[in-house]
Every structure is written in C-alpha cells, then in structure tokens.
N, C-alpha and C positions, 0 to 999 in steps of 0.2 A: 129187556124182557124181564117181567116180574115172575118169580117162582116162589113156591112155598117149600122150604127145606123139610125133608122127611127124616133126615139123619143129621147129626152134627158134622159140619164141614169146617175144617180148621181155619181157612182163610175167609170164610163167609159168615158163619153164625151157627146157631144151635137149631135143633129140631123144632119145627113149628114157626120159625122166623120167616117173614116175607122179605125177600131181598131182590134187588135189581141187578141183574148180571148181563153180560154181553150175550148176544144171540148164539154165537158159536160155542161159548162155554156151556150154555144150557143144553144146546142140541147135541154136542159131541161128548159131554162128560156127565153133567148133572142128571139129565133125563134118562139116558141109556143105562146108567148104573143105579138108577132109582134112588138117587140122593135128593131129588126134588121132583115137584110136579108143577105144571103151569098154574099160574094164579088166575084161574077163571072164576066167574061169579059163583058157580056151584062149588068149586074147591075152597073158596074163601068162606062160604057158609058152613061147609063141612069142617073146616079148620076151627071155626068159632065153636062149633058143637064139641069138637074133640080136644080143644085146647086144655081143658082141665085134666083130661086123661094123659095128654102128652106131657104136661108139666109134672104130674104125679109120677109118671114113668121115669122122667129125667131125674127127679129127686131120689127115686128108689135106686137108680143106677149110680147116682152120686154117693148115696149112703153106702152101697156095696163097695164102691171103689175106695171110700175112706176106710172101711173095715179092712179091705185087702191091704191098703197102705200101712195101716197100723201093724198088721201081721208081718209085713215085709220089714218094717222098721225094727221090729222085735229081734230080727237077726243080728243087728248091730253091725259087725263087719263081716263081709263075705270072705272066707279064707279059701284060697285055691293053692294047691301045691302041684308042681309040674317039674319036668326035667329041664335043667338049664346048664349052660356052660360056665366055665370059671369066671368069665367077665359078667355074668348075670343075664346074658341073652338067652331067651327061651328057645327051645326046639319047637317052633311053630307058635303062632300067636294064640292068645285066648280070644275066642270069638264070642259074639253075642249069643250064639246058639248054646255054647258051653255055659255062659253066665245064666241064661234062662233055665237050663237044666239044673244048675246048682240051686237057684232060687226056688224052683219047684220042689226039688228034693228036700230042701231044708224047711221051707215054710208051708209047702202044700198049696200055695197060691199059683194058679195058672198064669204064666207070663209069656207073651208073644215076643220072640226075639227081635221083631221089627220095631217094637216099642221101647227097646233099650238103646240108649245113646251113651257114648263114652267121651270123656274129655280128650283122650288121646288113645291111640292103639296100644293094646297090652302085648308087648313083645319083649320086655325086660322085667326083672324082679323089681317089685316096688309096690307103692300104694296108688290107687287110682280112684276116680269117682265115676259112678254109674248112675244114670238117671233112668228110671222106669216110668213111662207115661201110661197110666191106667185109663184115664179119660182126658178130655180136653182141659179139665180144671184140676185134676189130681195127678201130681207127679211126685215120685219118691226118689230121693237121692240116697244112695247106699255106697259106703266105701268098700273097695275091693282090695284085699291084700294078697299079693302073689308072692309065693316063696318057693324055693327049690326043694324038691323031694330028693333028687339026686344031682350031684354036681359032676359033670363030665369034664375031663381034662381036654382042652382044645389042642388039636394037633395041626392046626393050620400052619404055624410057623415051621414045624419040622418038614411038612410036605413041600413048602416053597423052597426051603434050603436044599432039599434033595433035587428038586427040579433045576435049581441054579447050577448044581454040580454036574448034572447030566448035560445041560446045554453048553457048558464051558469046555467039556471034554471033547465034544464033537468038533 
C-alpha cells in the first residue's frame, strides 16, 4: 500500500515522502495515528502543491533543533549530586525524568524524557553518557557526572551478623 507520510517516522522516512508499506501497518498504525495518508491521485497532487511548504517547515524545525543542541552542548558536563552509600551505590537510580528536569533547569531547553537514552543505568557514582534526540537528524551527547552529596555508612554487614547469632542460639 502506498502512503504519503505526514510526519517523520523513524523506520520509514520523513514528512512528505511516498513509501510502500504493508497494508496492516498502514491500517493499524500509520493512518489511525495520522502519521500518513493514502497515496490517492488527489493526495499526490496536493502533495506536489504543498511540497515546498513541507520542506520549508522541515528546514525550520531542523534549524530550531540545531539551536537547541548548541544550547544543550554549552552545559558541558551535567553535574548531579545525590545520596550514596560507602561503596558508591546510589539510594535510587537517576532516571531520565530527573535528567530531563536538570537539563531544562540549566539550559532552559524543553527536553522530553522519552528522547533521552543512556549507555547504562545510573545507579552508582561515576561518569555516564546521555544522548538526547531532538529530531530524527539531530542528537546531542552530553556527559553526566554523578557524585555523592552525603555518604551513608552501610550497615548491611552488622545486620547479617546479628541475624546469625539469633539463629544459632535457638
């Protein structure tokens, strides 16, 4: 089935492209969510008339994304401090929601948490890489440094020693 994409779809193409997809994918996903429309004769003529407007809009979005990327890159390293144990393990992981809030607070650029990807979960003190996908063509990589604001003494060993003495006395 031939469809005309109304929005950028990561695995298919950009807005305004004519693509051939399976019928089920078009009926169940692209058409109901208004990512595409059927490539009828009327729609193709309309596309030709609107192609310049579509491309200008895409260029404008790309330019805005590049400006946002430069603003985010100006942060340098994102510093986050949180509570941690003696071994460096954090009390709760740093989530993409927390990272998005920090980027918004520092740079003022609106970032959706779903567009942030990490190379590994942030659950111990250290340095990590975060990738923020602004558009399909613009991605910003930002280092994240996690440090401890307070170091708590871990009492796990003491608790297990007490449990052993209780069980042996019975």
